[in-house]
C-alpha positions as CSV (number, residue, x, y, z in Angstrom):
1,M,14.9,23.5,-15.1
2,S,17.9,21.6,-13.8
3,S,18.6,18.0,-14.4
4,K,17.9,17.4,-10.7
5,E,14.5,19.2,-10.8
6,N,13.6,17.2,-13.9
7,H,14.5,14.0,-12.2
8,K,12.3,15.0,-9.2
9,T,9.5,15.9,-11.4
10,L,9.7,12.6,-13.2
11,V,9.4,10.7,-9.9
12,E,6.5,12.8,-8.8
13,I,4.9,12.0,-12.1
14,C,5.4,8.4,-11.4
15,H,3.7,8.7,-8.0
16,L,0.8,10.5,-9.7
17,L,0.4,7.6,-12.2
18,A,0.4,5.1,-9.5
19,A,-2.1,7.0,-7.5
20,E,-4.3,6.8,-10.7
21,G,-3.9,3.2,-10.8
22,L,-1.4,3.0,-13.6
23,T,1.8,1.4,-13.7
24,P,4.5,4.0,-14.6
25,G,6.3,2.9,-17.8
26,V,8.9,4.6,-19.9
27,G,6.3,5.6,-22.7
28,L,3.7,6.6,-20.3
29,L,6.2,8.8,-18.3
30,R,7.6,10.3,-21.4
31,G,4.2,11.2,-22.6
32,K,3.1,12.8,-19.3
33,A,6.2,14.8,-18.7
34,P,5.8,18.6,-19.4
35,F,9.4,18.5,-21.0
36,K,11.4,16.3,-23.3
37,V,12.6,13.1,-21.4
38,S,15.3,10.8,-22.7
39,V,14.5,6.9,-22.3
40,L,17.5,6.8,-19.7
41,D,16.1,9.5,-17.6
42,A,12.7,7.9,-17.7
43,I,14.2,4.5,-16.6
44,E,16.2,6.1,-13.8
45,A,13.1,7.9,-12.5
46,I,11.1,4.7,-12.6
47,K,13.8,2.8,-10.7
48,V,13.8,5.5,-7.9
49,F,10.0,5.4,-7.8
50,N,10.1,1.6,-7.4
51,Q,12.6,1.8,-4.6
52,Q,10.5,4.3,-2.9
53,N,7.3,2.2,-3.5
54,V,9.0,-1.0,-2.1
55,Q,9.9,1.1,1.1
56,V,6.3,2.2,1.6
57,K,4.9,-1.1,1.0
58,A,7.2,-2.7,3.5
59,Q,6.0,-0.7,6.4
60,P,3.2,-2.6,8.2
61,K,0.0,-0.9,8.3
62,T,-1.1,-0.5,12.1
63,P,-4.9,-0.6,12.5
64,G,-6.5,2.5,14.0
65,D,-8.1,2.4,17.4
66,K,-11.6,1.8,16.0
67,E,-10.5,-1.0,13.7
68,R,-8.7,-2.7,16.5
69,I,-11.6,-2.4,18.8
70,A,-13.9,-3.8,16.3
71,E,-11.4,-6.8,15.9
72,L,-11.3,-7.5,19.5
73,E,-15.0,-7.3,20.0
74,K,-15.4,-9.9,17.0
75,R,-13.0,-12.1,18.7
76,V,-14.6,-11.8,22.0
77,E,-17.9,-12.9,20.5
78,Q,-16.2,-15.9,18.9
79,L,-14.6,-16.9,22.1
80,E,-18.0,-16.5,24.0
81,Q,-19.8,-18.8,21.5
82,A,-17.1,-21.5,21.8
83,L,-17.4,-21.4,25.5
84,A,-21.1,-21.7,25.3
85,V,-20.7,-24.9,23.3
86,M,-18.2,-26.3,25.7
87,E,-20.5,-25.6,28.6
88,S,-23.5,-27.3,26.9
89,R,-21.3,-30.3,26.2
90,L,-20.0,-30.3,29.7
91,A,-23.6,-30.2,31.2
92,K,-24.5,-33.2,28.9
93,L,-21.6,-35.1,30.4
94,S,-22.8,-34.3,34.1
């Protein structure tokens, strides 16, 4: 395996660890790697992982159609309730 392939494998292991709910660390990464990993290589892979992870988190999550419809229906219901309260107060004033 080349150094480039090893580096790519280490970053992939970081993603797998994160998917398992673990925070990738030097010791954990070195223990999970199928080959001998230097501390510097582990640190470099974690840096790349963190940069990729920040980019993924920075992208806003757009709600799907079903979620958006549910949000809008809830908002309409709230507005209808508020309107009913205002109408009842207006009727009392008349």
